[in-house]
LUMLO-567378 format. One record per residue (C-alpha): residue in one letter; x, y, z. Coordinates in steps of 0.001 Angstrom, whole numbers. Layout:
BEGIN
+---+---------+---------+---------+
: r :      xx :      yy :      zz :
+---+---------+---------+---------+
: A :       X :       Y :       Z :
...
+---+---------+---------+---------+
***
This chain:
BEGIN
+---+---------+---------+---------+
: r :      xx :      yy :      zz :
+---+---------+---------+---------+
: M :   43827 :  -77370 :   24024 :
: A :   42478 :  -78636 :   27345 :
: T :   43351 :  -82347 :   27497 :
: A :   43640 :  -85008 :   30172 :
: T :   47258 :  -86011 :   30748 :
: Q :   46986 :  -88268 :   33776 :
: T :   44386 :  -89180 :   36350 :
: G :   43295 :  -86086 :   38208 :
: T :   44915 :  -83446 :   35989 :
: T :   44384 :  -81531 :   32778 :
: Q :   46484 :  -79033 :   30845 :
: I :   45883 :  -75596 :   29370 :
: R :   48088 :  -73250 :   27403 :
: V :   48227 :  -69605 :   28394 :
: A :   49792 :  -66558 :   26765 :
: S :   52611 :  -65312 :   28990 :
: P :   55326 :  -62635 :   28849 :
: T :   57709 :  -65353 :   27657 :
: G :   55337 :  -66758 :   25026 :
: P :   52713 :  -69525 :   25242 :
: V :   53203 :  -71758 :   28289 :
: T :   51512 :  -74979 :   29387 :
: R :   50123 :  -75333 :   32893 :
: T :   48976 :  -78520 :   34591 :
: I :   45655 :  -78097 :   36383 :
: L :   44318 :  -80326 :   39150 :
: R :   40885 :  -81788 :   38511 :
: T :   39807 :  -81072 :   42067 :
: P :   36387 :  -79576 :   42838 :
: L :   36275 :  -75788 :   42703 :
: R :   36535 :  -74332 :   46210 :
: D :   36641 :  -70922 :   47853 :
: A :   40070 :  -69394 :   48418 :
: L :   41479 :  -69612 :   51917 :
: P :   42458 :  -66400 :   53754 :
: S :   46059 :  -67560 :   53464 :
: E :   45666 :  -67625 :   49668 :
: I :   43715 :  -64395 :   49103 :
: P :   43849 :  -62320 :   52301 :
: I :   41692 :  -59334 :   53204 :
: I :   43863 :  -56284 :   53884 :
: D :   42570 :  -53198 :   55670 :
: V :   44265 :  -50438 :   53675 :
: S :   42942 :  -47473 :   55665 :
: P :   46420 :  -46920 :   57202 :
: I :   47835 :  -46019 :   53759 :
: F :   46086 :  -42680 :   54232 :
: S :   47648 :  -42185 :   57680 :
: S :   50253 :  -39525 :   58441 :
: S :   52286 :  -42228 :   60186 :
: L :   54966 :  -43866 :   58040 :
: E :   54922 :  -46904 :   60316 :
: D :   51194 :  -47326 :   59728 :
: R :   51734 :  -47151 :   55975 :
: K :   54602 :  -49640 :   56196 :
: S :   52387 :  -52068 :   58107 :
: V :   50057 :  -52287 :   55112 :
: A :   53009 :  -52534 :   52735 :
: Q :   54269 :  -55630 :   54539 :
: Q :   50881 :  -57328 :   54171 :
: V :   50840 :  -56408 :   50493 :
: R :   54325 :  -57860 :   50058 :
: N :   53237 :  -61137 :   51677 :
: A :   50261 :  -61405 :   49325 :
: A :   52249 :  -60345 :   46254 :
: T :   54867 :  -63047 :   46815 :
: N :   52236 :  -65715 :   47488 :
: T :   49155 :  -65951 :   45225 :
: G :   49417 :  -62404 :   43898 :
: F :   45797 :  -61617 :   44803 :
: F :   44297 :  -59858 :   47814 :
: Y :   41133 :  -58065 :   48853 :
: I :   41236 :  -54515 :   50163 :
: K :   38718 :  -52976 :   52544 :
: N :   38370 :  -49453 :   53944 :
: H :   39817 :  -48242 :   50649 :
: G :   38102 :  -44863 :   50606 :
: V :   35901 :  -45370 :   47531 :
: P :   32300 :  -44594 :   48580 :
: N :   29682 :  -47307 :   48108 :
: H :   27459 :  -44946 :   46140 :
: V :   30207 :  -44583 :   43504 :
: T :   30425 :  -48301 :   42819 :
: Q :   26666 :  -48765 :   43051 :
: E :   26012 :  -46013 :   40527 :
: S :   28583 :  -47391 :   38093 :
: Y :   27057 :  -50863 :   38508 :
: N :   23603 :  -49490 :   37745 :
: A :   24999 :  -47602 :   34750 :
: A :   26629 :  -50788 :   33458 :
: L :   23393 :  -52749 :   33664 :
: E :   21483 :  -49942 :   31952 :
: F :   23992 :  -49920 :   29104 :
: F :   24375 :  -53670 :   28605 :
: R :   20636 :  -54360 :   28748 :
: Q :   20123 :  -52274 :   25597 :
: D :   19642 :  -53962 :   22244 :
: V :   22829 :  -54842 :   20415 :
: D :   22403 :  -52260 :   17653 :
: K :   22249 :  -49475 :   20213 :
: K :   25338 :  -50738 :   22006 :
: N :   27233 :  -51064 :   18747 :
: E :   26815 :  -47358 :   18122 :
: A :   29611 :  -47005 :   20699 :
: S :   31672 :  -49845 :   19207 :
: I :   35328 :  -50040 :   20135 :
: T :   36090 :  -50520 :   16435 :
: K :   35400 :  -46801 :   15950 :
: S :   38106 :  -45830 :   18438 :
: A :   41809 :  -45237 :   17888 :
: R :   42637 :  -46301 :   21467 :
: Y :   40293 :  -48989 :   22839 :
: N :   37430 :  -46740 :   23976 :
: G :   33910 :  -48097 :   23719 :
: Y :   31862 :  -51273 :   23475 :
: R :   33108 :  -54759 :   22658 :
: A :   30410 :  -57241 :   21645 :
: P :   30260 :  -60879 :   22792 :
: D :   31834 :  -63662 :   20722 :
: T :   34415 :  -61260 :   19266 :
: Q :   37410 :  -62117 :   21452 :
: R :   39360 :  -65138 :   22625 :
: V :   41410 :  -63980 :   25612 :
: N :   42552 :  -67585 :   25793 :
: P :   41974 :  -69306 :   22416 :
: D :   42662 :  -72658 :   24100 :
: E :   39358 :  -72408 :   25949 :
: G :   36902 :  -71084 :   23400 :
: I :   35210 :  -67789 :   22610 :
: D :   34492 :  -65233 :   25352 :
: V :   30824 :  -64407 :   25893 :
: R :   31839 :  -61320 :   27873 :
: E :   30669 :  -57910 :   26728 :
: S :   32615 :  -54854 :   27830 :
: F :   32738 :  -51092 :   27740 :
: S :   36232 :  -49603 :   28085 :
: I :   37810 :  -46222 :   28550 :
: T :   41517 :  -45463 :   28470 :
: Y :   43511 :  -42685 :   30090 :
: D :   42287 :  -39186 :   29306 :
: P :   44131 :  -36386 :   31142 :
: R :   41021 :  -34213 :   30957 :
: I :   39372 :  -36397 :   33617 :
: D :   42514 :  -36750 :   35743 :
: T :   42025 :  -34356 :   38655 :
: E :   45797 :  -34121 :   39161 :
: V :   46396 :  -32692 :   35664 :
: N :   46002 :  -28925 :   35712 :
: K :   46635 :  -27999 :   32076 :
: V :   46458 :  -30558 :   29297 :
: Q :   48272 :  -28207 :   26937 :
: E :   51350 :  -28384 :   29185 :
: I :   51727 :  -32171 :   28882 :
: P :   55124 :  -32935 :   27272 :
: E :   55144 :  -34005 :   23626 :
: N :   56772 :  -37364 :   24384 :
: V :   53791 :  -38135 :   26658 :
: M :   51086 :  -36858 :   24305 :
: E :   52425 :  -39176 :   21634 :
: Y :   50660 :  -42017 :   23449 :
: I :   47463 :  -40226 :   24513 :
: R :   44277 :  -40118 :   22463 :
: M :   41487 :  -37897 :   23792 :
: E :   38250 :  -39098 :   22233 :
: E :   34569 :  -38237 :   22541 :
: G :   32817 :  -40795 :   20343 :
: H :   32229 :  -43340 :   23087 :
: W :   30557 :  -40654 :   25213 :
: E :   28569 :  -39141 :   22366 :
: N :   27219 :  -42568 :   21456 :
: T :   26068 :  -43282 :   25014 :
: S :   24442 :  -39877 :   25569 :
: N :   21004 :  -41536 :   25475 :
: L :   21826 :  -42732 :   29009 :
: P :   22009 :  -39456 :   30971 :
: N :   23818 :  -40879 :   34026 :
: F :   26227 :  -43176 :   32207 :
: K :   29206 :  -40905 :   31531 :
: C :   29122 :  -39297 :   34974 :
: S :   28897 :  -42654 :   36771 :
: V :   31755 :  -44221 :   34816 :
: I :   34006 :  -41186 :   35288 :
: N :   33294 :  -41018 :   39032 :
: H :   34320 :  -44662 :   39374 :
: Y :   37386 :  -44067 :   37226 :
: Q :   38504 :  -41001 :   39196 :
: S :   38018 :  -42775 :   42529 :
: C :   40161 :  -45683 :   41373 :
: L :   42738 :  -43271 :   39959 :
: S :   43260 :  -41747 :   43397 :
: L :   43289 :  -45146 :   45086 :
: A :   45774 :  -46539 :   42560 :
: R :   48213 :  -43686 :   43142 :
: A :   48044 :  -44310 :   46888 :
: L :   48562 :  -48059 :   46380 :
: T :   51510 :  -47331 :   44094 :
: R :   53260 :  -45779 :   47095 :
: T :   52321 :  -48813 :   49167 :
: F :   53909 :  -51094 :   46591 :
: A :   57053 :  -48964 :   46632 :
: L :   57278 :  -49347 :   50414 :
: S :   56639 :  -53080 :   50081 :
: L :   59789 :  -53278 :   47953 :
: D :   61848 :  -51359 :   50537 :
: L :   61960 :  -48321 :   48275 :
: P :   61109 :  -44718 :   49133 :
: E :   57337 :  -44511 :   48863 :
: T :   57629 :  -41876 :   46142 :
: A :   59880 :  -44100 :   44006 :
: F :   57231 :  -44700 :   41321 :
: D :   55416 :  -41353 :   41536 :
: S :   57004 :  -39914 :   38401 :
: K :   55989 :  -42998 :   36403 :
: V :   52275 :  -42513 :   37113 :
: V :   51904 :  -38778 :   36522 :
: Y :   50360 :  -39703 :   33148 :
: P :   49616 :  -43382 :   33713 :
: D :   48358 :  -46251 :   31629 :
: A :   44997 :  -46309 :   33408 :
: G :   42002 :  -47983 :   31836 :
: I :   38647 :  -49231 :   33031 :
: N :   36637 :  -52190 :   31747 :
: M :   32977 :  -52518 :   32618 :
: N :   32300 :  -56211 :   32034 :
: Y :   28986 :  -57963 :   31505 :
: Y :   28817 :  -61758 :   31764 :
: P :   25622 :  -63558 :   30746 :
: P :   25256 :  -66974 :   32388 :
: I :   26737 :  -70020 :   30681 :
: P :   26039 :  -73703 :   31462 :
: N :   28160 :  -75171 :   34253 :
: N :   31046 :  -77357 :   33067 :
: Q :   30427 :  -76543 :   29406 :
: S :   33098 :  -77871 :   27054 :
: L :   36187 :  -75668 :   26789 :
: T :   37454 :  -77313 :   23604 :
: P :   38180 :  -74715 :   20897 :
: T :   37441 :  -77208 :   18108 :
: D :   33849 :  -77258 :   19335 :
: P :   32065 :  -74302 :   17652 :
: N :   29763 :  -74073 :   20673 :
: A :   32566 :  -73747 :   23235 :
: R :   32055 :  -70612 :   25316 :
: V :   33760 :  -69155 :   28371 :
: S :   32970 :  -66009 :   30327 :
: I :   36568 :  -64855 :   29866 :
: G :   39464 :  -67215 :   29319 :
: S :   42517 :  -67860 :   31482 :
: H :   45035 :  -65013 :   31365 :
: T :   47275 :  -62684 :   33301 :
: D :   46919 :  -58903 :   33278 :
: F :   49482 :  -56759 :   31479 :
: P :   50393 :  -53605 :   33495 :
: V :   51357 :  -53116 :   37175 :
: F :   48212 :  -54092 :   39071 :
: T :   44434 :  -54312 :   38733 :
: I :   41694 :  -53057 :   41057 :
: L :   38517 :  -55073 :   40490 :
: W :   35017 :  -54438 :   41768 :
: Q :   32623 :  -57354 :   41418 :
: D :   28937 :  -57748 :   42146 :
: N :   27576 :  -60432 :   44480 :
: V :   27089 :  -63079 :   41786 :
: G :   30625 :  -64490 :   41765 :
: G :   32631 :  -66165 :   39024 :
: L :   36211 :  -64936 :   39410 :
: Q :   38566 :  -67917 :   39584 :
: V :   42271 :  -67833 :   40442 :
: L :   44836 :  -70529 :   39722 :
: S :   46517 :  -71386 :   43023 :
: R :   50214 :  -72083 :   43278 :
: D :   49589 :  -75824 :   43377 :
: G :   47514 :  -75693 :   40173 :
: Q :   43979 :  -75666 :   41549 :
: W :   41184 :  -73314 :   40500 :
: I :   39871 :  -71422 :   43521 :
: N :   37032 :  -68912 :   43855 :
: A :   37802 :  -65286 :   44654 :
: K :   34274 :  -64936 :   45957 :
: P :   32631 :  -61510 :   46284 :
: I :   33125 :  -59846 :   49671 :
: P :   30954 :  -56773 :   50270 :
: D :   32687 :  -53378 :   50355 :
: T :   35982 :  -54709 :   49018 :
: F :   37982 :  -54574 :   45830 :
: V :   40140 :  -57418 :   44571 :
: V :   43707 :  -56351 :   43744 :
: N :   45977 :  -58551 :   41675 :
: I :   49589 :  -58260 :   40578 :
: A :   50057 :  -57849 :   36830 :
: D :   52881 :  -58791 :   34467 :
: C :   54846 :  -55538 :   34534 :
: L :   55161 :  -55658 :   38325 :
: Q :   56294 :  -59285 :   38184 :
: R :   58867 :  -58258 :   35590 :
: I :   60362 :  -55307 :   37491 :
: T :   60610 :  -57430 :   40658 :
: N :   62498 :  -60135 :   38746 :
: D :   59617 :  -62545 :   39425 :
: K :   59551 :  -61880 :   43182 :
: Y :   55925 :  -60721 :   42872 :
: V :   53489 :  -63077 :   41182 :
: S :   51175 :  -62259 :   38258 :
: T :   48707 :  -65096 :   38623 :
: I :   46533 :  -66741 :   35983 :
: H :   42828 :  -66106 :   36477 :
: R :   39562 :  -66295 :   34564 :
: A :   35825 :  -65745 :   35021 :
: Q :   33161 :  -68439 :   34705 :
: N :   29618 :  -67273 :   35317 :
: W :   27790 :  -70509 :   36102 :
: S :   25315 :  -68784 :   38439 :
: G :   22356 :  -68648 :   36075 :
: K :   22293 :  -64855 :   36598 :
: E :   23855 :  -61926 :   34790 :
: R :   27144 :  -60777 :   36324 :
: V :   28940 :  -57418 :   36274 :
: S :   32527 :  -56629 :   37190 :
: I :   34449 :  -53382 :   36786 :
: G :   38198 :  -53659 :   36397 :
: F :   40619 :  -50761 :   36709 :
: F :   43970 :  -51556 :   35086 :
: W :   46920 :  -49536 :   36344 :
: G :   50364 :  -49154 :   34852 :
: F :   53256 :  -46803 :   34277 :
: G :   52837 :  -44242 :   31510 :
: F :   53445 :  -45618 :   28028 :
: H :   56401 :  -43245 :   27640 :
: E :   58076 :  -44766 :   30713 :
: T :   60416 :  -47752 :   31007 :
: C :   59740 :  -51114 :   32618 :
: A :   63071 :  -52155 :   34175 :
: V :   64096 :  -54713 :   36793 :
: L :   64748 :  -53057 :   40147 :
: D :   68263 :  -53448 :   41494 :
: N :   67034 :  -54039 :   45036 :
: C :   64990 :  -57036 :   43836 :
: L :   68202 :  -58879 :   42993 :
: A :   69826 :  -61173 :   45521 :
: P :   73642 :  -61118 :   45693 :
: G :   74919 :  -62616 :   42460 :
: E :   71462 :  -62814 :   40907 :
: K :   71098 :  -61569 :   37333 :
: K :   68244 :  -59633 :   35798 :
: K :   65875 :  -61956 :   33958 :
: Y :   64489 :  -59201 :   31741 :
: E :   65869 :  -56377 :   29658 :
: D :   64550 :  -52831 :   29954 :
: I :   61537 :  -52170 :   27753 :
: N :   59408 :  -49168 :   26910 :
: C :   55932 :  -49559 :   28439 :
: W :   54153 :  -49036 :   25116 :
: E :   56349 :  -51716 :   23544 :
: W :   55521 :  -53920 :   26535 :
: L :   51794 :  -53613 :   25846 :
: K :   52316 :  -54448 :   22176 :
: K :   54433 :  -57448 :   23140 :
: R :   51734 :  -58828 :   25428 :
: V :   49094 :  -58411 :   22726 :
: Y :   51449 :  -60238 :   20345 :
: D :   51825 :  -63033 :   22934 :
: M :   48064 :  -63602 :   22806 :
: T :   48169 :  -63582 :   19007 :
: Q :   50869 :  -66245 :   19049 :
: L :   48781 :  -68480 :   21279 :
: D :   45861 :  -68042 :   18912 :
: E :   48056 :  -69106 :   15982 :
: E :   49287 :  -72182 :   17888 :
: C :   45716 :  -73173 :   18717 :
: K :   44678 :  -72896 :   15065 :
: K :   47564 :  -75112 :   13988 :
: S :   46771 :  -77817 :   16568 :
: S :   43003 :  -77884 :   15990 :
+---+---------+---------+---------+
***
């Protein structure tokens, strides 16, 4: 649990790919991230016909990925009206009464599609219960514009795909909801595939090196709603009133593309152990490295701990797009990420098994917290 260990510091435990870990946090005032910590990258050249232009972005991505593991992207090609309409759709959904929202409950889904109510999840049990509400959709090849015929998808791929309708049927009272969410999803799907090539170039690989792994990707979207919570509220899990917007964590797959409104609340743990604001910047997305990418780069790229704390007094919305290799694929350390004589830190693992392992990691932290409280 969060405890003072010496003047000016505190400690938290976080679920990690290697099990629960303890991090020392500086008790310094929250501040905005510096450009050197979370840079703004103009990614328009990734759509250029010039390989050198595309490589120029890849180098900036590499610098950010080996530093804090977070960066903003601008000129990304996703129209403002797409994000604005999905934002409006999110507010319309989350402002409904709870019984109406629960008609689309995620508990009715076989694969994490639908609504998750507040106070039902502890992303980091060390910090209390999350007040976040969310609406999620997972990969459905029927809305992937690059899939021509669903019936031709190989059996070993379909084993991990669940095409569901309940979450849409139970939100049909909102006529613009499904269309707005899917438009946002499809826009991020195209952007993520382009960024996947950028990441390949950043690792000195052919830019198509990962293309086959994202034909049928692990691609999910979370529409998040954060009601305001009191500033500096206790984060002690033994306190039944402890609440956080969403607790400290790292993301599981390859990378995340996050849209956030102008309220703010995203906090990133800097390399020296200080919480810093990833403040909203108009017309940008925040991109962060996730655990699978750190793993395949043998820890060269950094999957950084982050959380959200909505102390603004206003409601906050963010929309995260989580991008990974298909569940039927393998997560393996890249040979060209090894220095001479360096050994691989991680064994090869199936991507579906990787997801289950990361969920288990969170469960283990929860069990540790219960024992210590």
